[in-house]
C-alpha positions in Angstrom: 121.7 118.5 33.1 120.4 122.0 34.0 116.7 121.9 34.7 116.7 118.2 35.3 116.8 116.5 38.7 119.5 113.9 39.4 119.0 110.1 39.2 117.5 108.3 42.2 118.7 105.5 44.3 121.9 103.5 44.1 124.0 104.4 41.1 126.7 101.9 39.9 130.2 102.2 41.3 132.6 99.6 40.1 134.2 97.1 42.5 131.6 97.8 45.2 128.2 96.4 46.1 126.7 99.4 44.4 127.8 97.9 41.1 125.7 94.8 41.7 122.3 96.4 42.0 119.9 95.2 39.4 119.1 97.8 36.7 116.0 99.5 37.9 113.7 101.8 36.0 113.1 103.6 39.3 116.8 104.7 39.4 116.3 106.9 36.3 115.6 110.6 37.1 112.0 111.5 37.5 110.8 112.1 33.9 110.3 115.8 32.9 108.5 117.1 29.8 111.1 119.8 29.6 113.7 121.7 31.7 112.4 122.7 35.1 113.1 126.1 36.6 113.4 125.1 40.3 115.6 122.0 40.6 117.3 122.0 44.0 118.3 118.3 44.4 122.0 117.8 44.3 123.5 114.8 42.6 126.3 112.8 44.2 129.7 114.2 43.5 132.5 111.8 42.8 135.4 112.2 45.2 138.5 113.3 43.3 141.2 110.6 43.1 143.9 111.2 45.6 147.2 109.5 46.4 147.0 108.3 50.0 149.5 109.6 52.5 150.1 105.9 53.5 148.3 102.7 52.4 147.5 99.8 54.8 146.3 96.5 53.4 144.1 94.0 55.3 143.4 90.4 54.2 141.8 87.4 55.8 145.1 85.6 55.3 147.1 88.4 56.8 148.9 88.8 60.2 148.5 91.7 62.6 152.2 91.6 63.3 153.0 92.2 59.6 153.8 95.5 57.9 150.4 96.0 56.4 151.6 96.1 52.9 150.1 94.2 49.9 152.9 91.6 50.3 152.5 91.4 54.1 148.9 92.4 54.9 147.4 92.8 58.3 144.7 90.3 59.5 142.1 92.6 61.1 140.4 95.9 60.2 140.8 96.9 63.9 144.6 96.8 63.6 144.6 98.9 60.5 142.2 101.4 62.0 144.5 101.9 65.0 147.5 102.7 62.7 145.8 105.0 60.1 146.2 108.7 60.2 144.8 111.6 58.2 145.1 111.1 54.4 145.7 107.3 54.8 143.8 104.6 52.9 143.0 101.2 54.3 142.4 98.6 51.6 140.3 95.8 52.9 140.6 92.8 50.4 137.9 90.4 49.6 136.8 87.9 52.2 134.8 87.7 55.4 135.8 89.7 58.5 134.1 88.6 61.7 134.8 91.7 63.8 133.0 94.7 65.0 134.5 97.7 63.3 134.9 100.5 65.8 136.2 103.9 64.9 136.5 105.2 68.4 139.2 105.7 71.0 141.5 103.4 69.0 141.2 105.6 65.9 142.4 109.1 64.8 140.0 111.5 63.1 140.7 112.5 59.5 140.6 116.2 58.4 138.4 117.8 55.8 141.4 118.0 53.4 142.8 114.5 54.4 140.1 112.1 55.2 140.9 108.5 56.2 139.4 105.9 53.8 138.3 102.4 54.8 138.0 101.0 51.3 136.5 97.6 50.6 137.9 95.9 47.4 135.9 93.0 45.9 133.0 93.3 48.3 134.5 92.2 51.6 131.8 91.0 54.1 131.7 92.3 57.7 129.9 90.2 60.3 129.5 91.0 64.0 132.5 89.6 65.8 133.0 89.6 69.6 132.2 92.6 71.7 129.0 94.6 72.1 127.1 97.2 70.2 126.6 97.8 66.5 128.4 95.8 63.8 130.1 99.1 62.8 130.5 101.9 65.3 131.5 105.4 64.1 132.7 108.1 66.5 135.3 109.9 64.5 135.1 112.7 61.9 136.3 112.7 58.3 136.3 109.0 57.7 135.1 107.4 54.5 133.7 103.8 54.8 133.2 102.5 51.2 132.4 99.3 49.5 131.4 96.8 52.2 128.8 94.1 52.5 127.6 94.6 56.1 125.7 91.4 57.1 124.2 91.7 60.6 123.3 88.0 60.6 119.9 88.3 62.2 121.3 89.7 65.4 119.2 92.2 67.4 121.8 95.0 67.0 122.2 98.1 64.8 124.2 97.7 61.6 126.0 101.1 61.8 125.9 103.7 64.6 127.1 107.3 64.4 127.9 109.2 67.6 129.6 112.5 68.5 131.5 114.6 66.0 131.3 112.6 62.8 131.4 115.7 60.6 132.6 114.8 57.1 132.3 111.1 57.7 130.6 109.1 54.9 129.2 105.6 54.6 129.0 104.9 50.8 128.6 102.2 48.1 127.8 99.5 50.6 125.1 96.9 51.2 123.7 96.7 54.7 121.2 94.0 55.6 119.8 91.2 57.8 119.4 92.7 61.3 116.6 92.3 63.8 117.4 95.4 66.0 115.9 98.8 65.9 117.4 99.9 62.6 120.1 99.3 60.0 121.7 102.7 60.8 121.2 105.1 63.7 122.6 108.4 64.9 122.5 109.4 68.6 124.6 110.9 71.4 125.2 114.3 69.7 126.0 112.7 66.3 126.7 115.6 64.0 127.4 115.7 60.3 127.4 112.2 58.7 126.5 111.4 55.1 124.9 108.1 54.1 125.2 107.8 50.3 124.6 105.2 47.6 123.9 102.2 49.9 121.5 99.4 49.5 119.8 99.0 52.9 117.3 96.2 53.3 115.8 93.3 55.3 115.9 94.8 58.8 112.9 93.0 60.3 111.6 92.6 63.8 108.7 90.3 64.4 108.2 91.0 68.2 107.2 94.0 70.2 106.2 97.0 68.0 107.9 95.1 65.1 109.7 98.3 64.1 113.1 97.8 62.5 113.9 100.8 60.3 116.4 101.4 57.6 117.7 104.6 59.2 116.6 106.2 62.4 117.8 109.6 63.6 117.4 109.9 67.3 117.1 113.1 69.5 120.2 115.2 69.9 121.5 114.3 66.4 122.4 117.0 63.9 123.0 117.7 60.2 122.5 114.2 58.7 122.4 113.7 54.9 120.8 110.6 53.4 121.3 110.6 49.6 120.9 108.1 46.7 120.2 105.1 48.8 117.8 102.2 48.2 116.1 101.5 51.5 113.4 98.8 51.4 111.9 95.6 52.8 112.2 96.7 56.4 109.5 96.2 59.1 109.6 99.8 60.1 110.2 102.9 58.0 113.0 103.5 55.4 113.9 106.7 57.2 112.5 107.8 60.6 113.3 110.9 62.5 112.4 110.0 66.1 111.2 112.5 68.6 112.1 112.5 72.3 108.5 111.7 73.4 108.2 109.0 75.9 111.9 108.1 76.3 114.2 111.0 76.3 114.7 114.6 77.6 117.2 115.5 74.9 116.5 118.2 72.3 114.9 117.1 69.1 117.0 116.0 66.1 117.8 118.9 63.9 118.9 119.1 60.3 118.0 116.1 58.1 118.2 116.0 54.3 116.7 113.0 52.6 117.4 113.4 48.9 117.4 111.2 45.7 116.5 108.0 47.6 114.4 105.0 46.4 112.2 104.0 49.4 109.8 101.1 49.0 108.1 98.0 50.2 108.2 98.4 54.0 105.7 97.4 56.6 105.4 101.0 57.9 106.4 104.2 55.9 108.9 105.5 53.5 109.7 108.6 55.7 108.3 109.2 59.2 109.1 112.6 60.7 108.2 112.9 64.4 109.3 115.8 66.6 112.3 116.9 64.5 113.3 120.3 63.2 114.7 121.6 59.9 114.0 118.6 57.6 114.1 118.5 53.8 112.7 115.5 51.8 113.5 116.1 48.2 113.5 114.2 44.9 112.8 110.7 46.3 110.7 107.9 44.9 108.4 106.3 47.5 106.1 103.4 46.6 104.6 100.1 47.6 103.0 100.9 50.9 99.8 99.0 51.7 97.7 99.0 54.8 98.4 96.1 57.2 97.7 95.2 60.9 100.2 97.8 62.2 100.2 100.5 59.6 97.9 102.5 57.3 100.1 102.2 54.2 101.2 105.8 54.3 104.3 106.8 52.3 105.2 110.0 54.1 104.1 111.0 57.6 104.9 114.3 59.4 103.4 114.4 62.9 104.1 115.0 66.7 105.8 118.4 66.9 107.7 118.4 63.6 108.9 121.9 62.7 110.2 123.4 59.5 109.7 120.5 57.1 110.1 120.9 53.3 108.7 118.1 51.1 109.4 118.9 47.4 109.9 117.2 44.0 109.1 113.7 45.2 107.2 110.9 43.4 104.9 109.0 45.6 102.7 106.1 44.2 101.2 102.7 44.9 100.4 103.5 48.5 97.2 103.7 50.6 98.0 107.3 51.5 100.6 109.6 49.9 101.4 112.4 52.3 100.0 112.7 55.8 100.5 115.8 58.1 99.3 115.7 61.7 97.8 113.0 63.8 99.6 111.9 67.0 101.0 114.6 69.2 101.9 115.3 72.8 103.2 118.9 72.6 102.7 121.5 69.9 101.3 120.5 66.5 103.4 120.3 63.4 104.3 123.8 62.1 106.0 125.3 59.0 105.4 122.3 56.8 105.6 122.9 53.0 104.5 120.3 50.5 105.3 121.4 46.9 105.9 120.1 43.4 105.2 116.4 44.4 103.7 113.9 42.1 101.2 111.7 44.0 99.6 109.0 41.9 97.9 105.6 42.0 96.8 105.9 45.6 94.4 103.1 46.3 92.2 101.6 49.0 93.6 98.0 48.3 94.0 96.0 51.5 91.6 98.3 53.5 93.7 101.5 53.0 92.2 105.0 52.8 93.2 105.9 49.2 94.0 109.5 50.0 96.6 111.5 48.1 97.3 114.2 50.8 95.7 114.2 54.3 96.1 117.2 56.6 95.1 117.1 60.2 96.3 119.0 63.3 99.0 121.4 62.1 99.6 125.1 61.9 100.4 127.1 58.7 101.0 124.1 56.4 101.5 125.1 52.7 100.4 122.6 50.0 101.2 124.1 46.5 101.9 122.9 43.0 101.3 119.2 43.6 99.8 116.9 41.1 97.4 114.2 42.6 96.1 111.8 40.1 94.5 108.3 40.2 93.6 108.6 43.8 90.3 107.6 45.5 90.3 110.9 47.4 92.5 113.8 46.5 93.0 116.0 49.5 91.3 115.5 53.0 91.7 118.2 55.6 90.2 119.6 58.8 88.6 116.5 60.2 89.9 117.3 63.7 92.1 114.3 64.4 94.3 115.7 67.2 93.0 119.2 66.7 92.3 121.7 63.9 94.1 122.1 60.6 94.9 125.7 61.2 95.8 128.4 58.6 96.3 125.8 55.8 97.0 127.1 52.3 96.1 124.9 49.3 96.9 126.4 45.9 98.1 125.6 42.4 97.3 121.9 42.7 96.0 119.5 40.1 93.7 117.2 41.9 92.2 114.4 39.9 90.0 112.1 42.1 86.3 111.1 42.4 86.2 113.2 45.6 88.7 116.0 44.9 88.7 117.7 48.3 87.1 116.7 51.6 87.0 119.5 54.2 85.8 118.7 57.7 84.6 121.2 60.3 88.0 122.1 61.8 90.0 124.2 59.2 90.1 127.7 60.6 91.9 130.2 58.3 91.8 127.9 55.3 92.9 129.5 52.0 92.2 127.7 48.8 92.7 129.0 45.3 94.0 128.3 41.7 93.5 124.6 42.0 92.4 122.6 38.9 89.8 119.9 39.3 88.1 117.6 36.8 85.0 119.1 35.3 81.9 117.8 37.2 83.9 116.4 40.2 82.5 116.2 43.7 83.7 117.7 47.0 82.8 117.0 50.6 82.2 119.8 52.9 81.5 118.9 56.5 80.0 115.6 55.4 77.9 117.1 52.6 78.6 116.4 48.9 78.9 119.6 46.9 79.6 120.6 43.3 82.5 122.9 42.5 80.7 126.3 42.7 79.1 125.6 46.1 82.3 124.2 47.4 84.2 127.4 46.2 81.6 129.6 47.8 81.8 127.7 51.1 85.6 127.9 51.3 86.0 131.4 50.0 87.8 130.3 46.9 87.4 132.6 43.9 90.1 131.3 41.6 90.0 127.4 41.3 88.4 125.9 38.2 87.2 122.7 36.7 88.9 121.7 33.5 91.2 119.2 31.7 93.3 117.5 34.5 95.0 114.9 32.3 98.7 114.8 32.5 101.2 113.1 30.2 103.4 110.3 31.3 106.0 112.9 32.3 103.3 114.8 34.1 103.0 117.6 31.6 99.6 119.3 32.3 97.0 120.4 29.8 96.5 124.0 28.6 94.0 124.4 31.4 96.9 124.4 33.9 99.5 126.5 32.0 100.3 130.0 33.3 97.1 129.8 35.4 98.6 129.5 38.9 99.4 132.1 41.6 102.9 133.2 42.2 104.3 131.1 45.1 107.8 132.8 45.2 109.2 129.9 43.1 110.8 130.4 39.7 108.4 129.9 36.7 108.4 130.3 32.9 105.8 132.1 30.9 103.1 134.6 31.9 102.5 132.9 35.3 103.2 129.7 37.2 101.6 126.5 35.9 99.2 124.6 38.2 100.5 121.2 39.3 104.0 119.8 39.9 105.5 120.5 36.5 106.4 123.8 34.8 106.0 124.0 31.0 107.6 126.4 28.5 111.1 126.7 30.0 
């Protein structure tokens, strides 16, 4: 639908594990009160049905000396992988396959026009067989791995690894679960170009050491990774982490990560954690159920270390101790070129000892926070408290901030620009530890355009008349005489 963002999380695809997800209200598109002028999230596109160049069939009752037909199937996926060429399809029939699936020296690459498809039928289960390394190891371009139940069986290994040129390779419509290693999926060793789409990734849990087992971790020297329409939940680390080289690697930072239309919830750590990584977009995701605990602050989204060029837009973040956090830990340069816009951040609480802050901005340079709606939070926006250095040249405009303490500014916010924000009438602000009313706070921060007024929003986040056409132009499309304040644009 034009003007409406795509659905979120795993969407049903028949005869795959993606058909077996329980119906979930969180999989519907984020509700809009009307068409939106700036929808950039892309929905999944169904691959056109093609006739394979050759079809290979694998069955637990097969024989690797057989022809590989439906009547005379092969026994192992490995044998089929070694035979398949561009445009071929391998049909893996229902059953359990105790083998590590390796698309490496034994496998040909597909081509963009003729991918090689490894298609599970009837939810075949892969368990780690003999050998070493991840359960599924992908080192070839233009393969499609579709429709598997990948059960890591509590082993301390990755579920799926991507390395080298994997441009055009897709992991789709699968369930990936039950590991105790560093993550369900990882990219490293110059991995470039994979897509992870429409998978249910869960229960990667480590109870020793730093306890981090992530859904997906992108390591240094990985490039152009797309993570779209997955459910990633119940892991002891983050749903998606982009890991910097600090402390273990001299490789260049990971570059080019798109995290779009995912449902990320219920982990020990965060929904998304961006460390020293470049060119990252986090768009149209739902993130919720993040509570403070003994190893984590209950933050949904964290951008820190030396992250550079990170766009966070059109997300819904709720039921967390902190919504969005920029800055904090760093060894080299502070985060730069971070844009946080059109996000809905709501129901942010201090339950379990959390902070209850919608958006927190610490050491960073040139961050832009515009057109967000923060509602039902203990504190709306906290900035400039000097953790790790100043919050330098921050711009905070066109936001609806509905919280008992709307904005809390510390003493380290040089170059701060605030304007055209809408606050509740009579709300309080903190400025360098002193409570202030709106007029005093505006005078102290050089803000001439923000106002107190009606900050209520509808269930679909439609703002009141106090917010409509009252914002500053941020270079984004709008409808009416001017941009609205908050995450939603009316009148389109």
